[in-house]
N, C-alpha and C positions, 0 to 999 in steps of 0.2 A: 536406505532404510529398510527396504523390503528383503533385503540380504541380511541386515541383522536381524528383522524380524524373525526368517527363518532359523539363525543360528540360535537366537533364541529359545524359539519353541522346538527344535529338533533336542536342545541341548536336556530338556526333560525338567526344566527348574518350574516348580511349580508356585503359581500365586496364591498366597494364602490370604484370606480375608481378615481383618479386623472387624468383628462382627459389633453391631454396635449396640448390643446389649451388655457391652462390657462398659463399665463406669466410665474409663479413661481410655475410650477408644482411638481418639485421636494424638493421644498421648505415649500410645505404642509403637516400638519399632515394627515393621512388618517380620514376623517369624521367618527366619533362615538358617540353615544348616550351618553356615560359613559365618564367622565373626566378621564384623566390619573391616578389621586390619586386613584380612586376607582378601577379602572381595575387591576392595579398592587400593590394593597394594600397587597396581600398575595400571599406565594410562589405559591399556586395555579392558581393564576391570570396570574402570568408570564408565566407558562406551556401551561396555555390556549391562551396567545398570542402567543406563541412559534408556538401551533398547528394552529394558524392562517396565520403564515407564510407559513408553507408546505401548508395548504388546499388552499392558493390562487394560488397554481399551478394547481388546480385540480377544481376550480369553474368557474363560467362565472358571467360577470357583469351583477345587476339585470336589467329590463326594466324599463324604464320612462312612462310618460303617454303616448307617442307615439308607445310603443312597440318596440321602439328600445335601443341600447347601447347609450351613449355619444362620441364613437370613430368614429366618422366619419359616423353614422347612421349604422353601422354593427348590422346584429341581433345578440342578446345574445349568441346565439349558436355557433357564431364564434369568442367569445372573451375568451374562454378557453387557456391557454398558449399553450398548446402543439398542439392545432389544429393550431394556428398562426404559431409556431416555424416549425413544420412540413411543412406548407404549403411554407413556406419560403426557407426551405431546399431542398423541393422535385419539387415542381410543375414548377419550371423552369429549371429542369434537364433532364436527359435521363433516368430517372427511374420511373417518374409519369407524368399523365395527367390528368385534369379533365373537364367533359364535361358540366358542369353547365355554364349558361351565366349571373351568379351574376356579378353585375357591380365589375370589378377588376382582376377576375379570368381569363378570356381571356388573361389580359395583363401578369398575371403570368405565365400561360402557353408559352406564345410567347417571353417572355423578352421584353415586351414593356411598362413595367411601368411607370408612373412619379410619381410626388413627393406628388400626390394627391390620389394615389392608397391607399384605405382605409384598405387592409390587410398589407400593409408595416407600416401605421401609428397604424393599430392594433398592432401588434408586439411590435412596438416601446413603445407604451404607454402601454401595458403590463408591459415589463420589468421595464419600469417607476416607475409604481404603484410598482411592487413587490419590487423594490429596495426603495420605500420610507416608507413601511411597515417595512423593515429592519432597515431603519435608525431609525426610530421611537422608535422601542424594543431597540436599541441600546442606544439612547439618556434616555428612562427610566430604564436601566439596569446598568447604571454605580455604580461603589463602592459607590459613594457618595449617589445615590437614595437610594441605599439597604439600607445603613446606617439609612438616614432619615425615612425609613420605618421600621427600626427594624428588618430588614431581617438579619440574621447573620448564621454564622456556616455552617453546611452543605447545608442549603438552598441556602446561599449565594454562595457556591461550586458549586452548581448544575446550578445556573442562571448563572457564570461564563462560564460553558459550553454552556449552551443556546444561549449566548452572541457570541462563537465563532460558532455556528451552523447559528445564523443570518448572521456573516460575510462572512459564506461559500454561504449561500444563494444569498446575495448580490453580491458577486463575481462572481458568475454563472451567475447572469442577466448581469452584467456588461460584462461578455465575451460574452455572445448573442450579446450585443450594439457593442462590440469592432468586433466580427466575421461578422457582416451584416451589421452595419452603419459605424464604422469606428471611428468616430470622435464625440462621442454624449456630451450632456450637462451633468455636474458630479456635484453631492452633496454627502458628508457623513454627519453622524450624527452631525459633528462638525461644520457645517454650521448653521448660524441663519434662522430661517424659515419665510419665506415671507417677507425677507428684502429686496433682491435683486434678479433678475433674476439669473439662474445658468450659470457660466461660460461653455463656450464648453472645453473638453479635448482632446488632440489629440490622435492619434490611438498609437503611439508608448508609450506615457505617460500613457495610458490608461493599454496597456500590463505589464508596470511595476507595476503598482498599483496593479492591478490581481493578478500578480505574488507575491508582496509583502504581501498581505493579506493571499494569500493562505498559506505562508510561516510562516507567523506570527502565524497563529491559528493552526498549525498542532500538536503543543504539547498540546493544551487545547482540541482537540477532544477526542472521545471514539476511542479506538482501533477498528482494522477493526472487522466488526460483532458484535462488543461488545454494539453496541446500539439498542435502541428500531428499530424495523423494520420500515423503510423508513424515518429514520434520518440519517444524514450526520455523517460520521466519517474520519478517516485518511484514509480510502480506496477511499472514493470519493474525497477528497481533493486532493490526489496523481495522482486519475484518471484526473481530471481536469488540473492538473499542467503538466500531459504527454502530454496531448492533446492540452494544450496551446503552450507547448515546439514544437509539432511535426510541428505547423502552425504559428511558430515564425518568419519564414523568411517571410511570407506573410504579417504580421503583423507589423515588424519592419525593416525588410531589411537583417536581420541577422539571419542566421541559429544557433538553438539550439538542434542539435539532440541528442547529448550527453547527455543534461538533459531530453530529452526523454526517453532516455533507463534509467536513472537513478530513475524516478520516475514511470515508465511503472514497471520496477523491482521491485519497493518496493509493487505495488500493487500485481503483480504476486506472491510475497513471504507473501502475506497477509493472505493467509488462504483460499481463493476463489479456486472452482474448477470448470471446465466446467461441464454444463448440460449434462447428457448422451444422451440426445436426443433433437436435435434442436428444434424442433415444439413444445415441452414442456415449451421452454421460454416466448412462445407468447400466454400461454393459463392460466386461473384463478388460478390454483394451484401452478404458478412458484415461489413462495415464499416458498414453500414446498418441491417440487420436484429438486429444483436448489440451489447452493451457488455460482451461475454465477454472478446474479445481486447484481451490488455494491451500486446502489442509485435508489429506483424508485418513480413515481409519483404513488400514489394510488388513484384507483377509486373504488366506490361500487354503484354497479347498483340500491341498495335499499335507499341510502341516498344521492348520488351526481347524482342527475338528470340533466344532461346537454347534448347538442349534441355536445361535444367538448371531446377532449382527444383519449380512445380508442373505446369508443361509435362511434365518427365519422371515425377512420381509418377501424374498422369492418363495420359498415353500407354503407359506401360509396365505398365500394368495392364489393359489393353485390347488383346485380341488378335482373331483372325479370325473368331470365334463370337460376337462382340459389336458392336453397332454405334455406332461412334465419335461418329457425331453427335451420340446421345445423351448423349454428353458433353460435346459443344461444340467438339470437334475433328475435323469431319468426314474430313478427309485424314490423320488422325492414326491411333494405334491401333499401335505398336511390338510389343506382347507382352512377355514376358520375366519381369516380377515378379508373384508370387502368394504367398497365404498358404500356412506350412507348416501342417500337421494340427492343431498345438496351439491356434493362434489362433482359430479357429472353435469350436473344444473348449470354449474358455473360456464359450461362452453355451452354456445349457441348451438354448435353440433358435437355431441361427444363420440361420434364415429371414430374422429382423428382424421376424415378426409380434408378438412378444412384447416382447423387449429391442430397440428399435429402433437402436441402436447397431452392431448387427451388420448391416453393410454389405457383403454378399458377393453373387458371381455364380458360377454353375457349380454342379455337381452332384457332383464327385469331391473328397474332402478329401484321401486320400491323396497323396503326393508319392514315386510310384513311381521316376519319372523325372527328373531335375533339368531336361532337355531338352525335355519336355512341357510346353508352357505351360498346358495345362488339368489337370494333375496338381496339384491343390490350388487352392481357390478364389480367384478374382480379387478385391482388397479394390476397391470400386467408391465410396469415401469421397470423394474428391477431382472435382469436375466444374467445368468450365468453362462453367457456366451459373449464372443464378440462380434466387432462391427463386419466381419465376415461370415457371421453364423456359425462360427466352429464353438463348442462345449469348450470351457474350459476343464483340465481335469481334476478330477474329484473324487475322493476317497469314498467307498459306498454310494457313489452316484449322488448324492443329496447335499454335500458341502459346497460352500459357493467361494469362489475366488474372486468376487467384484469388490472393488475396493469403495467405499461410502465418504462421500464429500460432507465434512463440517461446516465447510464454507467453500462457495463457489461465487464467480463473479456476479453472475445474474441477479444473486442477493445485494450485492453492492450497487447495481444499478438502480435498483428497488427503492433501497434505503436512502441513496441519495434522492432519487425523484420525490418521494413520499416525503422526506423531508423538507424539501425545497418547497413542495404543494403546503405543507403545515405551517410552512412561515419562516424557516432557516434562512440564514443569510449564508453568504459566500458560494451559491449557484445560482442557476438561473433557470427559468421555467422554460425557456427553448431545450435547453441541455436535458432538463428532467425528461421532457415531452420525447427527446431524440433518444436517450438510453430508455425509454420504454418501448419505443418504436422498433429500436434495434431487437427486442426480445420477441415482439410480434412480427416482425418481417420472418425472424428466424421459425417461427411457430406456422407462419401460413406459407413462407416459402417465396412472397412477394409482400408488397404495400398494400395490400388486399384488406388486411386486419389491422390496419393502423389507425389511430385515435388521434382526435385534432386537439383535444384540451384534456386534462387531468383534475381530477376532483380527488379530496381525501378518500370518500369511500370507494370510490373507482381500486385503490389498491389492495382492499382486503379482499376483494375476488381476483384482482390479477396475481397477487401472491398465492392465491390458493391456485391460480391455474399454472403457475409456473414451479410452483414449491411444494405443491402437496404431496404429502407421506415423506417429507426430507424432516420432520421433527420440526417445525414451526407453527402449526396451526393454533394451540392453544396459546401461545405466547402473543400470538396476532390477535386472536378474539380477544384476549383481554385487554390489550391495548386500544382497541376498537369498542371495548365495554358491552362484548358479545357474548362473551363465554357463560357468565352466569343470568344474565340479562332473560326476562321473558319477551324482549322485544326482536331477538331471534331465536329461531327454533329449528330443532333437527328430530328425527325419530328416536324415541326413547332417551333422550334430553331429561334428565331431572326423573327417571323411572317412567314416564308415562310415553306411551305408544306415539300420539300426537305430538311429545314434545313439552315442556313446560320449563319457566324458570327456576332457579334455585338461589338461594342464599348466596351474597355477593362475597361472602367467606370462603366459598370454593375455590375461589380466586389463587387462594395459597393451598398447597396441602400441608398436612398436619404433620407435626413432629411425632415419630414412631412413638408407641406407648412405652415399649421397651428401653427407649434411651431415654424417656421423661423419668421412667421409673428410676433408671440408673443413674441418670444425670441432674441433681437436685437444681441443678443451676438453671435449667432450662425452664421456661416458662410457654406454654402451649400457646399456639396461634388461635385467634379468635373463633369461634365457633366451634371447636372441637372438645 
């Protein structure tokens, strides 16, 4: 898929967003210069369009005449999926803060956003766009369409697998909306295009839909690690199910910890293995040095030149008192993002000398001034260099070739162990403890960091130590009832330097005002 990805980007095909301000945004076809019968005329055409579905995770929206995207005036560099998703999951939490004053960012830092926040609208629109292109692919790959185009035999069987992957990618984006927005508009390939505005789906019903889709396609996906690199397989399917079930009580009111154990166990037995060195997971040859990553978003510093993705994660954590060249981005280093004091405090020794997961730079932990980039330790987890300390090629010296893991084995170890500790069946406390200590032995280099017993509260901190800045924290804090609550504070939470609780309605993002105006079927989330 890395080669497919390059072919797709070099060809100059542009992804065109379906703006959420259009009334029937989920019912429109993606704009394309070629009609469907030309694009899908051959098996090669189908694979090219499959590559487009994956590439849409790593490309940004092109500029218009004003130099801005059509998503609330966002600069195109902000419209990469990972950048928007990361901001939604990290900036309102105890793990990250951004010193930029771009409209909307201070509101994310302080949990004071409104339904007009452009980044909240941006992620919503990005997910809807990616659902839209998946729906279009599924409409064009039915058995009837294939027969009409005289595509049969092994080619038709291959396209059946492509369909399963498209359904997985759509399910993932519906999970993003389920987790962040709760009750979004809902359309599948079976809905007529452009006839009526999309209906709204309720959170519990969307949970059931995502669950049913992931189970329905399980048998049609490739075995774990048997697909092309960067394409979804059964391991990715099981991983999303395990994540879904771990948070089921938040989404539906009913705990599903036994199911979380079932599916995390499937992943764990799927042939994946922990990387020997934690830091190598976040270097550019991670696909070679490790079998831990289950599904990645692939970036290429020569062919996917945008300011999102891992280019953003690397550059926004580097400021003037750091050397960008040591991160493989010699002309980069934007400053802005750093940790809140709570994150390094999760580590008994945040120098990295004992727990090697502590990858920080700087000396001041306190966040006295949001706009002072050195107020808070910088996270130096992501680099555009490989395990031999060789920088990856990069146009302009700032773009990253680091692939980002949407799922990795360590998360599944932690899902299994937390679900067991919360009372789920089908696992054992001894196995849960062993999985946790496997992670800690990697971190410490020996058994000195091992724990002898597990509690539910332990996992919020341990997930912070293992998974920080990987896009989990908002979801985790909500599961632990600490995201909005005054029982756990961090600097500038609620717009107060010392931190303050906010209304529990902040556990969901609002549906964007533009879509509320355009689609009268939608009811706004409570509190907005």
